[in-house]
C-alpha positions in Angstrom: -5.3 2.3 -6.9 -4.3 5.9 -7.0 -1.6 7.3 -4.7 -1.3 9.6 -2.9 -4.7 11.1 -3.7 -7.2 10.9 -6.5 -8.1 13.9 -8.7 -11.2 15.6 -7.3 -13.1 15.3 -10.4 -12.7 11.5 -10.5 -16.0 10.0 -9.3 -15.9 6.9 -7.2 -19.1 5.0 -7.7 -18.2 2.0 -5.5 -18.5 -0.3 -8.6 -14.7 -0.4 -9.0 -13.1 -3.9 -8.4 -11.0 -4.4 -5.3 -7.4 -3.4 -6.0 -4.8 -6.1 -6.0 -2.7 -6.1 -2.8 0.5 -6.1 -4.8 -0.6 -3.1 -6.8 -1.5 -1.2 -3.7 2.0 -2.1 -2.2 3.7 -1.0 -5.4 1.7 2.3 -5.6 2.6 3.1 -2.0 6.4 2.4 -2.5 6.5 4.4 -5.7 4.6 7.4 -4.1 7.0 7.2 -1.1 10.0 7.3 -3.3 8.7 10.2 -5.3 7.9 12.2 -2.1 11.4 11.6 -0.7 13.5 12.5 -3.9 14.4 16.1 -4.0 13.7 16.2 -7.8 10.2 14.9 -7.6 8.8 15.7 -4.1 7.4 19.1 -4.9 5.8 18.1 -8.2 2.1 17.3 -8.8 2.4 13.5 -9.6 -0.4 10.9 -9.2 0.6 7.3 -9.1 -1.6 4.5 -10.1 -0.8 0.8 -10.6 -2.7 -1.8 -12.5 -1.4 -5.4 -13.0 2.0 -4.2 -11.7 2.2 -1.4 -14.3 2.9 2.0 -12.8 1.0 4.9 -14.4 2.5 8.4 -13.6 0.2 11.3 -14.5 0.1 15.0 -13.5 2.5 17.9 -14.2 6.1 18.5 -13.5 8.4 21.5 -13.7 10.9 20.2 -16.2 12.3 17.3 -18.2 14.7 16.3 -15.4 11.8 15.8 -12.9 9.9 13.8 -15.5 12.8 11.5 -16.2 13.6 11.1 -12.5 10.0 10.1 -11.7 10.1 7.4 -14.3 13.5 6.2 -13.1 12.3 6.1 -9.5 9.3 4.1 -10.4 11.3 1.5 -12.4 13.7 1.1 -9.4 10.9 -0.4 -7.2 11.2 -4.1 -7.1 8.1 -5.8 -8.6 7.3 -3.1 -11.1 6.6 -4.8 -14.5 6.4 -1.6 -16.6 6.1 2.2 -16.3 3.8 4.5 -18.2 5.1 8.0 -17.8 2.3 10.2 -18.8 3.6 13.3 -17.0 3.2 16.6 -18.7 5.2 19.8 -18.2 3.8 23.0 -16.6 2.9 25.6 -19.2 1.8 23.1 -21.8 5.3 22.6 -23.2 5.7 19.4 -25.1 8.3 17.0 -23.7 10.6 15.4 -26.3 12.9 13.6 -23.9 
């Protein structure tokens, strides 16, 4: 389940399995927290959840926003793990 929107180039064929209700709930909660927090609300972050593992993808402005997004995802009750795959604008490598 991808929240709040899927990437336009991602083709939905209809063959995907139905998302788990708990994964959908967690994705919505994480996306809501990211949209409320002042550090992450204007960043390009996609949230997906599989088996209660949150996957953050997209790009953010700086390391502070990347770290904050991961911490906000971890703070959602029911999250088993967080994969923070966020990149930085401009192709800079994140070492923190």
